[in-house]
C-alpha positions as CSV (number, residue, x, y, z in Angstrom):
1,M,0.0,0.0,0.0
2,K,1.1,3.6,-0.7
3,R,-0.2,7.1,-0.3
4,A,0.1,9.5,-3.2
5,T,-0.3,13.3,-3.2
6,I,-1.1,14.5,-6.7
7,T,-1.4,18.1,-8.0
8,A,-3.1,18.4,-11.4
9,K,-2.5,21.7,-13.2
10,G,-4.1,23.3,-16.3
11,E,-7.8,23.6,-17.2
12,V,-9.0,21.5,-14.2
13,Q,-11.3,23.7,-12.2
14,G,-14.9,24.4,-13.2
15,V,-14.8,21.8,-16.0
16,G,-16.0,18.7,-14.2
17,Y,-12.5,17.3,-13.7
18,R,-13.1,16.3,-10.0
19,G,-16.0,14.1,-11.1
20,K,-13.8,12.3,-13.6
21,V,-11.1,11.7,-11.0
22,F,-13.8,10.3,-8.6
23,K,-15.0,7.7,-11.1
24,I,-11.4,6.6,-12.0
25,A,-10.4,6.2,-8.3
26,R,-13.5,4.2,-7.5
27,K,-12.9,1.7,-10.3
28,L,-9.3,1.3,-9.1
29,N,-10.4,0.6,-5.5
30,I,-8.5,3.7,-4.2
31,T,-9.5,5.7,-1.1
32,G,-8.9,9.4,-0.4
33,F,-10.3,12.5,-1.9
34,V,-10.0,15.2,-4.6
35,E,-10.5,18.9,-4.1
36,N,-9.9,22.3,-5.7
37,I,-7.0,24.3,-4.3
38,K,-6.2,28.0,-4.9
39,P,-5.6,29.5,-7.2
40,Y,-6.4,27.1,-10.2
41,D,-5.2,23.6,-9.4
42,V,-6.7,20.3,-8.2
43,R,-5.2,18.2,-5.4
44,I,-5.7,14.4,-5.0
45,I,-4.9,12.4,-1.9
46,A,-5.0,8.7,-2.8
47,E,-4.2,5.5,-0.9
48,G,-4.1,2.1,-2.5
49,E,-1.9,-0.5,-4.2
50,K,1.1,1.0,-5.9
51,E,0.1,-0.5,-9.2
52,N,-3.4,1.1,-9.0
53,L,-1.9,4.5,-7.9
54,D,0.3,4.4,-11.0
55,K,-2.8,3.7,-13.2
56,L,-4.6,6.6,-11.5
57,V,-1.8,9.0,-12.2
58,E,-1.8,8.0,-15.9
59,Q,-5.6,8.0,-16.3
60,I,-6.2,11.4,-14.8
61,K,-4.0,13.1,-17.4
62,I,-7.2,14.0,-19.3
63,E,-7.2,16.0,-22.5
64,E,-10.9,16.1,-23.4
65,D,-12.5,19.5,-24.0
66,P,-13.1,21.4,-21.8
67,I,-10.6,19.5,-19.5
68,L,-6.9,20.0,-20.3
69,V,-4.4,18.6,-17.8
70,E,-1.1,20.2,-18.6
71,E,1.0,18.9,-15.7
72,V,0.8,16.4,-12.9
73,D,3.0,16.5,-9.8
74,V,3.2,13.3,-7.7
75,T,4.8,12.4,-4.4
76,F,4.6,9.0,-2.7
77,E,4.7,8.1,1.1
78,E,3.5,5.6,3.5
79,P,-0.3,5.3,3.9
80,T,-2.2,6.3,7.0
81,G,-5.3,4.2,6.4
82,E,-7.5,7.0,7.5
83,F,-9.9,6.8,4.5
84,E,-12.8,4.4,4.1
85,Y,-13.7,5.5,0.5
86,F,-12.9,8.1,-2.1
87,E,-14.8,11.3,-2.2
88,V,-15.0,14.8,-3.8
89,K,-14.5,17.6,-1.3
90,R,-16.7,20.5,-2.2
91,G,-16.1,24.2,-1.4
92,D,-18.7,26.6,-0.2
93,M,-22.1,26.7,-1.9
94,S,-21.4,29.8,-4.0
95,E,-18.1,28.4,-5.3
96,E,-19.6,25.0,-6.2
97,L,-22.6,26.7,-7.9
98,G,-20.4,29.0,-9.9
99,E,-18.3,26.0,-11.0
100,R,-21.4,24.1,-12.1
101,L,-22.7,27.2,-14.0
102,D,-19.4,27.6,-15.7
103,L,-19.5,24.0,-16.7
104,A,-23.1,24.3,-18.0
105,R,-22.2,27.4,-19.9
106,D,-19.3,25.6,-21.6
107,E,-21.6,22.7,-22.5
108,M,-24.1,25.1,-23.9
109,K,-21.5,26.8,-26.0
110,K,-20.4,23.4,-27.4
111,L,-24.1,22.5,-28.1
112,H,-24.6,25.8,-29.9
113,Q,-21.5,25.2,-32.0
114,V,-22.8,21.8,-32.9
115,Q,-26.1,23.3,-33.9
116,K,-24.4,25.9,-36.1
117,D,-22.3,23.2,-37.7
118,T,-25.4,21.1,-38.3
119,L,-27.3,24.0,-39.8
120,G,-24.3,24.7,-42.1
121,K,-24.2,21.1,-43.2
122,Q,-28.0,21.3,-43.8
123,D,-27.6,24.3,-46.0
124,V,-24.9,22.5,-48.0
125,M,-27.2,19.5,-48.4
126,I,-30.1,21.7,-49.5
127,G,-27.8,23.4,-52.0
128,K,-26.8,20.0,-53.4
129,Q,-30.4,19.0,-53.4
130,D,-31.4,22.1,-55.4
131,G,-28.5,21.4,-57.8
132,T,-29.7,17.8,-58.3
133,I,-33.3,19.0,-58.9
134,N,-32.1,21.4,-61.5
135,E,-30.0,18.7,-63.2
136,L,-33.1,16.4,-63.2
137,K,-35.2,19.2,-64.8
138,A,-32.5,19.8,-67.5
139,F,-32.2,16.0,-68.1
140,R,-36.0,15.7,-68.5
141,K,-36.1,18.7,-70.9
142,E,-33.3,17.2,-72.9
143,S,-34.9,13.8,-73.0
144,G,-38.2,15.4,-74.2
145,E,-36.4,17.2,-77.0
146,K,-34.6,14.0,-78.1
147,Q,-37.8,12.1,-78.0
148,D,-39.4,14.8,-80.2
149,Q,-36.5,14.5,-82.6
150,M,-36.8,10.7,-82.7
151,L,-40.5,11.0,-83.5
152,Q,-39.8,13.5,-86.3
153,K,-37.3,11.1,-87.7
154,E,-39.8,8.2,-87.4
155,D,-42.4,10.3,-89.3
156,S,-39.8,11.1,-92.0
157,M,-38.9,7.4,-92.4
158,I,-42.6,6.4,-92.6
159,G,-43.1,9.0,-95.2
160,K,-40.2,7.7,-97.3
161,Q,-41.5,4.2,-96.8
162,D,-44.9,5.3,-98.2
163,V,-43.2,6.8,-101.2
164,M,-41.3,3.6,-101.9
165,I,-44.4,1.5,-101.6
166,E,-46.2,3.8,-104.0
167,K,-43.4,3.6,-106.5
168,Q,-43.3,-0.2,-106.2
169,D,-47.0,-0.4,-106.7
170,E,-46.6,1.7,-109.9
171,T,-43.9,-0.6,-111.1
172,I,-46.0,-3.7,-110.5
173,S,-49.0,-2.1,-112.1
174,A,-46.9,-1.2,-115.2
175,L,-45.6,-4.8,-115.4
176,K,-49.1,-6.2,-115.1
177,S,-50.3,-3.9,-117.8
178,G,-47.4,-5.0,-120.0
179,V,-48.3,-8.7,-119.4
180,D,-51.9,-8.0,-120.3
181,E,-50.9,-6.3,-123.5
182,M,-48.6,-9.3,-124.4
183,R,-51.5,-11.7,-123.7
184,E,-53.8,-9.6,-125.8
185,F,-51.1,-9.5,-128.6
186,R,-50.7,-13.3,-128.3
187,T,-54.4,-13.8,-128.6
188,E,-54.6,-11.6,-131.7
189,T,-51.6,-13.2,-133.2
190,Q,-53.0,-16.7,-132.6
191,Q,-56.2,-15.6,-134.3
192,N,-54.3,-14.2,-137.2
193,F,-52.2,-17.3,-137.6
194,A,-55.3,-19.4,-137.5
195,N,-56.7,-17.4,-140.4
196,L,-53.3,-17.7,-142.2
197,D,-53.3,-21.5,-141.5
198,I,-56.6,-21.8,-143.2
199,K,-55.5,-19.7,-146.2
200,Y,-51.8,-20.5,-146.5
201,G,-51.0,-24.0,-145.1
202,K,-47.3,-24.2,-144.5
203,I,-47.0,-20.6,-143.5
204,A,-49.5,-21.4,-140.8
205,E,-47.4,-24.4,-139.6
206,N,-44.3,-22.2,-139.4
207,M,-46.2,-19.6,-137.6
208,E,-47.4,-22.3,-135.1
209,E,-43.8,-22.9,-134.1
210,I,-43.3,-19.1,-133.7
211,M,-46.4,-19.1,-131.4
212,K,-44.9,-21.9,-129.3
213,S,-41.8,-19.9,-128.9
214,M,-43.9,-16.9,-127.8
215,E,-45.8,-19.1,-125.3
216,D,-42.4,-20.1,-123.8
217,T,-41.5,-16.5,-123.6
218,S,-44.9,-15.7,-121.9
219,R,-44.4,-18.5,-119.4
220,K,-40.9,-17.2,-118.5
221,T,-42.4,-13.7,-118.2
222,G,-45.0,-15.1,-115.8
223,K,-42.3,-16.7,-113.7
224,V,-40.5,-13.3,-113.6
225,L,-43.8,-11.7,-112.5
226,E,-44.2,-14.3,-109.8
227,R,-40.7,-13.7,-108.5
228,L,-41.4,-10.0,-108.5
229,A,-44.6,-10.6,-106.5
230,Q,-42.6,-12.7,-104.0
231,Q,-40.0,-10.0,-103.7
232,Q,-42.8,-7.4,-103.2
233,E,-44.2,-9.6,-100.3
234,N,-40.7,-10.0,-98.7
235,F,-40.2,-6.3,-99.0
236,N,-43.5,-5.5,-97.4
237,K,-42.6,-7.9,-94.5
238,S,-39.2,-6.1,-94.0
239,I,-41.0,-2.8,-94.0
240,D,-43.4,-4.0,-91.3
241,K,-40.6,-5.3,-89.1
242,L,-38.7,-2.0,-89.5
243,T,-41.8,-0.1,-88.5
244,D,-42.4,-2.3,-85.4
245,A,-38.8,-1.8,-84.3
246,I,-39.0,2.0,-84.7
247,L,-42.3,2.1,-82.7
248,T,-40.8,-0.1,-79.9
249,L,-37.7,2.1,-79.7
250,A,-39.9,5.2,-79.4
251,K,-42.0,3.7,-76.6
252,K,-38.8,2.8,-74.6
253,S,-37.5,6.3,-75.0
254,R,-40.7,7.7,-73.5
């Protein structure tokens, strides 16, 4: 067992330092007391195991605002065994009240500063929120403009498609008209050759061969028309798929 006389210097009065020392001493099973001494220091008389006293000396070197222990003086001697427990020795009522008011005032200052910092951060967050809202508005406006442009392009492509279909219809109509004319010509020719066959014999036979050749040509022409019709159907299907893809893309963009 040892007895330690400790003097703590710095910002140690009126800041709740004695209460901190009291809690540390009790946990270390140390007896004695802590008190304010004039003009600005705190004195600690402590008795206990040497190991615990060393821990006390280290743990009371507190640097937590508003407490700031700048220096600790320690002397050791033999214990007297006069203490049953550890206590805080208080001064007169006015002194203790003033200390508590000082401590409360410091705490209020810290709380006020925290509030100011919080409000400042809140203003920054509001500013960022406003910036985000403006960016979203700009993005929405830009998206709307791009959507309008896409719809205009879609209308233009559909218009070009209609023109192509009209031209294709005209081409097919012209081919059909040509086939009809060829068929009519063949019918007239067959009739003429029939008349010639009646009148001229061999000339009619020769003309029959010519007619067969023309029929072959007509059949080939018919196959050509069939292929053109199939190509027209395939082209129409491709146009339909392209239109569906454009409409799907426009809906996704919306």
